[in-house]
N, C-alpha and C positions, 0 to 999 in steps of 0.2 A: 657436550653434545654426543649423541649416540651414533652408531654406525648407520642407523636408518635415516635416510634423508628427511629432514623435518622442515615444514613450511609454517610460518606464522601468517595470520590473515586478519586484515582489518576490513570490515564491510560497512560502508557509509551509504546514506541516502534512503530511498524508498523501498517498500517491500518487493518491487520488481527487481531492484538491484540485489536484494537479499536472496531472491531465487537464483539469480546468476551466480552469486557467491556459493550457494549450496551445490549447484551443478559443478562448479570448479572444484570444490572440496571433495565431492563424491568421486569425480574422475581421478583426482590426485590420490585419494585414499585407496581406490581400486588398483592403482599402480604401485602400491606399497609405501607411499609417503606417509609419514606421521604428521599430525597437525599439532602445533604448539600454541598454548594460550599466552605465551610471553615471548618477548624479543630474545631473551638470553638463550633459550633452548632451540631457537629456530636457525636454520642454515640460511634462509632468506625469507623475506616478507612480501606478500602480495597485498596491495592496497586497492580495493574496489571503490572508486571515487564517485562523487555526485557533482554535477556541474550546472544545476538548474538555476539557482539564484546566487547572488554574490556571497551570501553568508555560507552557503554550501561549498562554493569554490574555495573560500578562505579556510574552511574546516578541512577540506580535502588536501589543500597545499600544506597546511600545518601538520596533518597526519603523515603525509609523505616525509616531511622534514623530521618529524619525531622518529619515524621508522628508520630513516637514514642515520640519524644520530645514535639510536639505540642498537641498531643491527648492522647497517652499512650496505646490505644487499637488498634492493627493493625493485619489484616489478609493479607497474601501475596499470590498472585497467579501469573500465567503467566510463560513465558519461564524460567526465572531464578529459578522458583520453583522446577525445576528438580535438582537443586543443594542446597537442603535444609540444608545440613551440613555447607555449606559456608555462607548461610544467618544467621543461628543460631550462628555460631562462631562470627559473627560481631554484630548480634542483637538477643541475646537470649530471649528477652522479647516478641517477636512476638507471637501472640496467635495461629496461624495456618499457615502452608505453604502447598499450593497445586500446581500442575503443570499446564501446558498450557491446554486451552480449557476444564477446569474441572468445568463446570457450577454447577453440582450437589454438588460437594465437597465444592465449595465456598459458595453456598447457605446454605449447612448444617453447615458450620463453623459459618456463620452469625447467623443462628438459635440458635446454641449452646451458643454463647456469647452475643447475642442480640435477644431474642425471639420475633417473630412477634406478632402483635395484633391478638386477636381471630377472628375478623371479617375483612377479607381482602377487601380493597377498589378497587375491580377489575375495576370498572367503571372509575377510574382515569388514566388507561393506554390507550393511543391512539392505534388504530388498528395496526399501523406500529411499535409499541414498542417505547422504549426510545432511542433517538438518541443523540450522542455527536457531530454530525456535524450540520451545519446550515440546515434550513428546505428545502432548494432548492437542496441539493445534499446529497447522501448517498453511503456508501460502502456496497457491498453485497458479502459475502464470499461464494464461491461455493464448497470448499473442505477444508479438513484439511490435514496436513502432506505432505510427499514427498517420492517417491520411489527411488530417486537418493541418492548417497553417495558422493557428491562433497567433496573433501578432505579438503577444507577450512571451511566447514559448519558443525554445530552440530544440526541444526534444527530437522532432523529426530530423533535424540536421545531425543529431548525434546517433539516433537509433533507427532512422530510416522510416519508410512507409510501413503500413500495417502488414504484418505477416502472421496469419493465424496458424496455430498448431492444429494438426488433424484431430478431429473430435475423439476418435478411438484412442489416440495416444494420450490425450488429456484424461479420459475416463479410466484407462488402465492405471495411470499414475495415481489418480484419486482413489481407485480401488486398493492399490497397494498401501497407500497411506492409511486408509480406513482399517485395513487388515493389521497394520502395525500399531493400532491403538489410537490413532488421531481421532479426536472427538469433534473437531471443528476445522472446516476448510474455508480459507479466505481466498476468494477468486479475485485475481489481480491482472491488470494489463494496462496499457496506456488508454485504451478506449474499449471497455468490456462489451458495451452494447453493439459495437460494430463487428463483433466476433464472426468470422466466417465469410464476410462480404468479399474478401479477396479470393476466396476459394469457390465462389459461386454457390455457397451453402451446400457443398457436396455431401452426399449421404455415405456413411460408413457403417460397418457392422460392429456392434459391441454386445457381447454376451448373447449372440445369436439373434439380435434384432437390429433393424436399421435406425440410425440416429443421424439427423442432419447436423452439419457443422454450422450451428446457428445459436444465437444467444438463448432463446427460449428452450430449444431442444436440449442444449447442454445443461441448463438449470434443472430441467425436468429429469434428466438422466442422473445428475448428481444427487437429486432428492431421493433416489432409490437406495443410496448407500446407508441411510438411517443415521446420519450424523448432521451436525449443524453445517449449513452452507451459507456463507455471507458474501454478498456481492459488493465489490468496490469499483470506483471510477466508472460509473455508468452515466453516459451522456443521455439527456432526456429526449431521445428519439421517440416517435409515437409508438413503436413496437415494444417499448419498455412496459407499456400497459399490460402486455400479455403475461408477464411473470407475477403480477400482483395477486391473481387468484391462487397461484402456487403458495404464496405467503399466507393468504387467508386460510388455506387448507392445512397449514402447518408443515408443508413439504420442504420448504426452505425458510431460512430466517426472515421474519418480516422487517427487513432492514435494507435500505437503499442509500448508498453513498453516491450522491449526484453533485458534481461540481457546477453549480449554477453560475458562479463568478460575479454576477450582477443582476439587477432587476430592470435597468434601463435598456430598452431595445436599441437605442442609439449607441450606448457604450458597448453593448454586446456585438453590434455590427462592427464597431471600431476594433473590437477584440477579435473579430472574425470567428465567433463562437458558432459551432454547429447548433442547430435547433434554436437559433436566436429569436425566431419569430413565434416560438411556442408560448402559449398562455400558461405559464407554469403554475400560477395560483389555481387555475381551473383543474390542471392535471393533479395537483396535490389533493384538492378536494375530492376528485374522482377516486384517487388511490385510497384515501382514508374511508371513503364510502364502501369500497370493496373489502378493505383490510383495516379496520379501525385501530388495530394494535401496531401498525407499521411505524418504525423508527426512521426518520429522515435525517441524514447527515449531509452537510454541504460545506463548500469553501467559497470564499468571496475575495475579491480584490477591491480595495478602496484607493482613491487617489490616482486612478488610471488617467493618462493624459486626456485632458478635455473634460473630465468629470466636474460638473457644476455642483454648487451647494444644493440646488433644487434636486438634482439627480441623486445626490447622496441621501437627502432626506427621503426621497422616493424609495431608496434601498431600505432605509429603516422602516418605512411603512410596509414594504414587502415582508420584512422579518415579522412584523406585528401580525400581518395577515396570515403568513405561511405557518407560523408557530413550529419552526423546525426544532428538532430535538437536540442535535449536535451540530455546532457550527465552528469552523475555523476561518480566520481572516488574515490577509496579508496587506500591508501597505505596498503599493506598486513599487517595484524595484527594477530599474532598467538593466536587463540582462544583456551581456555582450552578444551582439549578433541578432537581437530581436528587432523586428521591423517597427514595433510600437515605439521604440526610442526616437524615431523620426517624426512622430505625430506632433501636431501643434498644441499649444496651451498646456505645457506640463504643470502639474499641481505642485506648489512649493512643499518642501519636505515637512515643514512645521504643520501645514494644513493636513498633509497625509497622516501624520502621527496623531493629530487632534481628531481626525475622522476615525482612525483606527480605534482610539480609546473610546469614542462615543459609540461606535459599532459594538465593541466588545461589552461595554456596560449595558447597552440596550439588549443584546442577546443573552447576557447573564441572567437578567430578570426573566426572560422568556424560558430559558433552560431550567431555572430554579422552579418556576411555576409548573412546567411540564413534569419535572421529577416529583414535585409535591403531589401531583395527581396520582402517582403510583403508590404512595404510602398507603398501607393496608392491604395491598394486593398480594396474592401468592403467585410466585413464578418459579420456574426452574432456572438455576444458575450453574455455571461451570467454574469449578475451583481452579485458580491459577497458582495459589501459594498458600502455605500453612505456616503461620508465625506464632510466637508465644502468646499473642493476644487472641488469636483465632484464625479464621480463614479469610482469604481475599479472593473474591470471585468476580465473574462478569455475567451480566444478564444478556438476553437476546439483543438488547439495545446497545451493547458495548463491544466494539472491536478492540483488540489488544493494542496497547501503547497510545492510542489516539482518543479513546472515549473514557467514560467513567468506570468506577469499580463498585463492587458490593462488599461491604465489610460485615462478616458474620462473627460476632463476639463469642469467644469461648469454644468455638467449634474446632478444637485442636485435634480431634480424632479423625477428621476428614483427610482425604488424600488428594494430591494434585491430579486433576483430570476427572474428579467425581462430578456427576450431575446431581444436584440436590435441590429440594424444594425449600423455599424460604418465604417468610412474610416480611415485606418492607415496613420499617417502623420510623425511619427518619431520612431526610434528604437535604442536600444543599444544591448549589447550581451545577455540580459535576457528579457527585457520588451518592450512594445509598447505603444505609445501615439496615441490617436485617437479623432475624433469628430463624433458626431451623424450625420447620413445621413438623 
């Protein structure tokens, strides 16, 4: 180990947690800490955990254990940090446990157990901060927490109620990222379409003009940066309709990530989902009328307590009607502390898994048909990777990590971060193959 205090970092969970990790790393780097990619060179390890579902809790606890075994000095932060007793019962040797988005507490814990050098090397930090994503795309988190109390979710108990970032602060960060070469901004939060409601949609000045702290106004301002802007975690409130013309005009990506969760209004009420009474099929038709090229991504839960076979079949019918492009699905998992655990008529595990398999098979056919319709089209794609066989890119319809890819055979002369035009020539249910135009 060198004389420079060195921190190892493990970041688990969703893009919102990734942004927290980036902020922690940026602060540590600005104070002169070095960041190590392995346990051996690190003086201590910070583990940013996820605690949303049982599988994520198990992964977080395993990662803490591995860090303790390999390094010995471990600080724990993130969503699972809200359950400190559970962490310490399994791993009593951890140095400190903090909760989610607890930047100051994490930094204080690092200072306590690994004091910084007296002379911080602030010049070593780039203006956009330390990023864990490739240079050509970045996540930007616009708020913390959530005002809803969905019965299957415990995020508000971990991250609190909605706290929106001031719009000027978000836009200046976005501007710095664009100036640093970022080609795609992925807007994330717990409830993106509620942005600004806690601040009364207050107006701030950005680049000499007024901008409201509001979902539409933020999207319109981000559109002026001349890069791809992708919206995630958008609840289907009526005012979401306002951003669809921005997509039709090519100002932001024609892509909406909307967690519908179910099609049955009864199940949605049991879930206490916002906008549960909305006619989502009519909304989808209206969005496609305004912006025919829109890509719709969603997530669903099958096997929620009380879900009948008839309601599940209704969900499959919804998929057939909605023709969503990208879909994820989970079998309901009782999360410790979630109120849905007490609902009557739990669905047997075997039935949940059988419904999950039927759901995914049904949607795979829809996704394959949707992608097949794009064969022969010419589109702009963003290059993520260049390998021996060619380039791996993403289209406007593909968010990193969660959606499909575009494979361009032989295009080894391209660079990561290039925008190029391709013609799609083949498709399966997830990915596309193309050649350069």
